[in-house]
C-alpha positions in Angstrom: -4.7 -8.4 -36.3 -5.1 -5.2 -34.2 -6.6 -7.3 -31.4 -3.6 -9.7 -31.4 -1.2 -6.8 -31.3 -3.2 -5.3 -28.3 -3.1 -8.6 -26.4 0.6 -9.0 -27.1 1.3 -5.4 -26.0 -0.6 -6.0 -22.7 1.3 -9.2 -22.2 4.7 -7.5 -22.8 3.8 -4.6 -20.4 2.7 -7.1 -17.7 6.0 -9.0 -18.2 8.0 -5.8 -17.9 6.2 -4.8 -14.8 6.7 -8.2 -13.2 10.4 -8.3 -14.2 10.9 -4.9 -12.6 10.5 -6.5 -9.1 12.9 -8.6 -7.1 11.8 -12.2 -6.0 9.4 -12.4 -9.0 8.2 -15.9 -7.8 7.0 -14.4 -4.5 4.0 -12.1 -4.0 3.1 -11.0 -0.5 -0.4 -10.1 0.6 -1.9 -6.9 2.1 -4.9 -7.6 4.3 -8.0 -5.6 3.6 -9.6 -4.3 6.8 -13.4 -3.9 6.8 -14.4 -0.3 6.5 -16.0 -0.3 9.9 -13.0 -1.9 11.5 -10.1 0.4 10.5 -7.2 -0.1 12.9 -6.7 2.6 15.4 -3.0 3.8 15.7 -2.7 3.8 19.4 -0.1 1.1 20.3 -2.9 -1.4 21.1 -2.5 -4.1 18.6 -5.8 -5.9 19.3 -7.2 -4.3 16.1 -4.9 -6.6 14.2 -6.3 -9.8 15.8 -8.5 -10.4 12.8 -5.6 -10.7 10.4 -4.9 -14.3 9.4 -1.5 -15.8 10.2 -0.6 -16.2 6.5 -0.3 -12.4 6.2 2.5 -12.2 8.7 6.0 -11.8 7.2 8.7 -13.0 9.6 12.5 -12.7 9.7 12.7 -16.0 7.8 11.8 -14.0 4.7 14.7 -11.6 5.3 18.3 -11.9 4.3 21.3 -10.0 5.6 22.6 -8.7 2.3 25.6 -6.8 3.8 27.2 -9.3 6.2 25.5 -12.5 5.2 24.8 -13.3 8.8 22.7 -16.4 9.7 19.3 -15.8 11.2 19.4 -15.9 15.0 16.1 -15.1 16.6 17.7 -14.8 20.1 19.5 -11.8 18.6 16.7 -10.3 16.5 13.3 -11.5 15.6 10.7 -9.4 13.6 7.2 -9.8 12.2 5.5 -7.3 9.9 1.8 -7.3 8.8 0.5 -4.8 6.2 -3.1 -3.8 5.7 -5.3 -1.4 3.7 -8.9 -0.2 3.6 -10.7 0.0 0.3 -11.3 3.7 -0.6 -8.4 5.0 1.4 -5.0 5.5 -0.1 -3.2 4.3 3.0 -1.0 1.4 4.0 -1.2 0.3 7.6 1.7 -1.5 9.3 2.1 -3.5 12.4 5.8 -4.1 13.3 6.6 -6.4 16.2 10.2 -7.0 17.1 12.5 -8.6 19.7 16.1 -7.4 19.9 18.8 -8.4 22.4 20.2 -4.9 22.3 18.0 -1.9 21.4 20.3 0.9 20.2 18.6 4.3 20.1 20.5 6.8 22.4 22.3 8.8 19.6 20.9 12.0 18.1 21.7 10.9 14.5 20.8 7.9 12.4 22.8 5.6 14.7 19.5 4.0 15.7 17.8 0.7 15.1 15.8 1.3 12.0 13.0 -0.3 10.0 13.6 1.2 6.5 10.6 1.0 4.2 10.4 1.8 0.5 7.0 2.0 -1.3 6.2 2.4 -5.0 2.5 2.7 -5.2 2.2 2.6 -9.0 5.0 0.3 -9.9 6.8 3.1 -11.8 10.1 1.5 -10.8 13.6 2.9 -11.3 15.9 4.8 -8.9 14.3 7.1 -6.3 17.6 8.7 -5.3 19.6 10.7 -7.8 22.9 8.9 -6.8 21.6 5.7 -8.6 20.7 7.5 -11.8 23.2 7.0 -14.6 21.9 10.2 -16.3 22.0 12.5 -13.3 24.6 14.7 -14.9 22.7 15.2 -18.2 19.4 15.8 -16.4 20.7 18.3 -13.9 20.1 16.0 -10.9 23.5 16.4 -9.2 23.9 17.7 -5.7 21.1 19.6 -4.0 19.3 20.0 -7.3 18.8 16.2 -7.5 17.8 16.1 -3.8 15.0 18.7 -4.2 13.8 17.7 -7.7 14.0 14.0 -7.6 14.8 12.3 -4.3 11.8 10.3 -3.1 9.3 12.0 -5.5 7.9 9.0 -7.4 8.6 6.4 -4.7 9.3 7.0 -1.0 11.8 5.8 1.6 11.0 6.0 5.3 13.7 5.4 7.9 11.4 4.4 10.8 13.3 4.9 14.1 12.7 1.9 16.4 12.3 3.4 18.9 12.3 7.1 18.2 13.5 8.9 21.4 13.6 12.6 21.1 13.1 12.4 17.3 10.2 12.2 14.9 8.9 8.7 14.4 10.6 8.5 11.0 13.1 10.3 8.8 11.9 10.6 5.2 14.9 10.2 2.9 14.2 13.1 0.6 13.2 16.7 0.6 9.4 16.0 1.0 9.4 15.9 4.8 5.7 16.8 4.9 4.7 13.2 4.0 5.4 11.7 7.5 3.0 14.1 9.3 -0.8 14.1 9.6 -2.9 13.9 7.5 -0.5 11.8 5.4 0.9 9.5 8.1 0.7 8.6 11.8 2.4 6.3 14.2 2.3 4.9 17.8 4.8 2.7 19.6 4.8 0.6 22.8 8.0 -0.5 24.6 9.4 -0.5 28.2 13.1 -0.9 27.8 16.1 1.6 27.9 18.9 1.9 25.4 21.1 -1.2 25.5 18.4 -3.4 27.0 16.8 -6.4 25.4 13.0 -6.5 25.0 9.9 -6.5 22.8 8.9 -3.5 20.7 5.5 -2.8 19.0 4.8 -0.1 16.4 1.6 0.7 14.5 1.8 3.2 11.7 0.2 4.2 8.4 1.6 6.0 5.4 0.3 7.4 2.2 2.1 6.3 -1.0 2.5 8.9 -3.7 3.0 8.8 -7.4 4.3 12.3 -7.1 5.4 13.9 -3.8 7.3 17.1 -4.5 9.5 18.9 -2.0 7.4 22.1 -2.0 4.4 20.5 -0.2 1.2 18.6 -0.8 -0.6 21.1 -3.1 0.7 19.4 -6.3 1.1 15.9 -4.9 -0.6 12.9 -6.4 -1.5 10.0 -4.1 -1.2 6.5 -5.4 -4.6 5.1 -5.9 -4.9 1.8 -4.1 -7.3 -0.6 -5.8 -8.4 -4.1 -4.9 -6.4 -6.8 -6.7 -3.6 -4.3 -7.7 0.1 -5.1 -7.2 2.4 -2.5 -5.6 6.1 -2.4 -5.0 7.1 -2.5 -1.4 10.0 -3.7 0.7 11.8 -3.1 4.0 15.1 -3.8 5.7 16.1 -3.8 9.3 19.2 -1.9 10.3 20.3 -3.6 13.6 22.9 -1.7 15.7 24.2 -3.6 18.6 27.0 -1.4 19.9 26.5 2.3 21.0 30.2 3.0 20.3 30.3 2.1 16.6 30.0 4.6 13.8 26.7 5.5 12.2 27.0 3.2 9.2 28.5 0.2 11.1 25.3 -1.7 11.8 25.5 -5.3 12.7 22.8 -6.5 10.4 21.0 -5.3 7.2 18.0 -7.7 7.1 16.4 -7.2 3.7 13.0 -8.5 2.4 14.1 -7.7 -1.2 17.4 -9.6 -0.9 18.9 -6.7 -2.9 20.9 -4.2 -0.8 20.2 -1.2 -3.1 16.5 -1.6 -2.7 16.7 1.5 -0.5 17.2 3.7 -3.5 15.8 1.7 -6.5 12.1 1.0 -6.8 12.7 -1.8 -9.4 14.3 -3.8 -6.6 11.3 -3.9 -4.4 9.0 -7.0 -4.1 5.4 -7.4 -5.1 2.5 -7.0 -2.7 -1.1 -7.7 -3.6 -4.0 -5.5 -2.3 -6.3 -8.3 -1.3 -10.1 -8.4 -1.2 -12.0 -8.8 2.0 -11.6 -12.2 3.6 -14.8 -14.3 3.4 -15.2 -14.2 7.1 -16.0 -10.4 6.9 -18.5 -10.7 4.0 -22.1 -11.8 3.6 -22.6 -14.8 1.3 -24.3 -12.5 -1.2 -23.8 -8.7 -1.5 -25.3 -6.4 -4.1 -23.1 -3.6 -5.4 -23.0 -1.6 -8.7 -21.6 1.4 -10.4 -22.7 3.4 -13.5 -21.3 5.6 -16.3 -23.2 8.2 -18.3 -22.3 7.2 -21.9 -24.1 10.1 -23.6 -25.7 12.9 -21.6 -27.6 14.4 -24.5 -29.2 11.0 -25.2 -29.5 10.3 -21.5 -27.8 6.9 -22.1 -26.4 5.2 -18.9 -24.4 2.0 -18.6 -24.8 0.0 -15.3 -22.2 -2.4 -14.1 -22.8 -5.2 -11.6 -20.1 -5.4 -8.9 -21.9 -7.8 -6.6 -20.2 -10.5 -4.5 -21.1 -14.2 -4.2 -22.6 -17.0 -6.3 -25.2 -14.9 -8.1 -27.6 -16.5 -10.6 -30.1 -13.7 -11.3 -30.2 -9.9 -11.5 -33.0 -7.5 -11.6 -32.6 -3.7 -12.1 -35.2 -1.1 -11.3 -34.0 2.1 -13.1 -36.4 4.3 -11.1 -38.4 5.4 -14.1 -40.8 2.4 -14.3 -38.4 0.3 -16.5 -36.5 -2.8 -15.4 -33.9 -5.2 -16.8 -32.7 -8.7 -15.9 -29.3 -8.3 -17.7 -26.2 -8.3 -15.5 -24.7 -5.2 -17.1 -27.5 -3.3 -18.8 -27.5 0.0 -20.7 -30.6 2.1 -20.2 -31.8 5.2 -22.0 -33.9 7.6 -19.8 -36.7 9.5 -21.5 -37.1 12.5 -19.1 -34.3 15.1 -18.8 -33.5 17.0 -15.6 -34.5 14.2 -13.3 -32.8 12.3 -10.5 -33.5 8.6 -10.2 -33.3 6.0 -7.4 -31.9 2.9 -9.0 -32.0 -0.5 -7.3 -30.2 -3.8 -8.1 -31.7 -7.0 -6.8 -29.4 -10.1 -6.9 -30.1 -13.7 -5.9 -28.2 -17.0 -5.7 -28.2 -20.3 -3.8 -26.8 -18.7 -0.7 -29.3 -15.8 -0.5 -30.3 -12.5 -1.9 -29.5 -8.9 -1.5 -30.3 -5.4 -2.9 -28.5 -2.1 -3.3 -30.4 1.1 -3.9 -28.6 4.4 -4.7 -30.8 7.4 -4.1 -30.4 10.3 -6.6 -26.9 9.2 -7.7 -28.1 8.9 -11.3 -28.9 12.3 -12.8 -29.5 13.0 -16.5 -30.3 16.3 -18.2 
């Protein structure tokens, strides 16, 4: 009975998580870069040549949720690719756009903008106090709400495209430190003046946070990006086409979420999956493993196989003269105060591989 309740609970939680996102029938992909081919943020997009075409998200996926304008690629055309690197809590972006009128001569937010919102742990809910129904009872009105709540559990970046005489982005919240190194970086390439048409390229990366307080990074908690996980992410394009109009009178509000208030509500983002490495960047068989000390006093260690490929056999050498052919063995070491070199050998129809970890396993 308890097992059934547990399964039901997990199912309900999964359903609630999925329901907390817009466009629930659509999941976009985040490309995993190999660890030795991390894209360099320098305006040269050749690093992104390895990304398959089905990772590109074009303007056909966007909807003007303010004016309901039809798509016209002679007016505006954009493509966005998103990447990540296993072990780094960063999201990499390549933004390529054509606009028939680039508007960026003002000093304020009257600027063509790529507005990105990210919720790394799918916590959902409003990220600006104005959208919270309980802002009065929780003391989140006015500047108190701005400093205590705005952009803390999910972040909004107003990326200025281009940024002329301004930082590359405005973070909508009091945690302005998140758009600077070592938490973010950006590089753009363009050769047009305000009012011109032309092509624009921007590379950048950001760090999503589960908790990003206004007082700096000391108490911040980065979102842990893990292979296969789903995160909340969306963007909209604010397209100004007239230097004389007011700051909020943009011509288009092209939105991936298809929900205008996604700018301030993480439950209105869309799902993005952190994908594994594409097969083209992997060997047919790769050995990998991890371990957990179950009981240090008894020197009891659990080993878990994480290998890749069609593997038919496993052989563990625990470094103390003992071996195992189980996939996920548990081993008890006899000698305390010793470091061990443990090796996993794997084999399958497409080849074999090994992984040794030197002195990682220590018992006392």
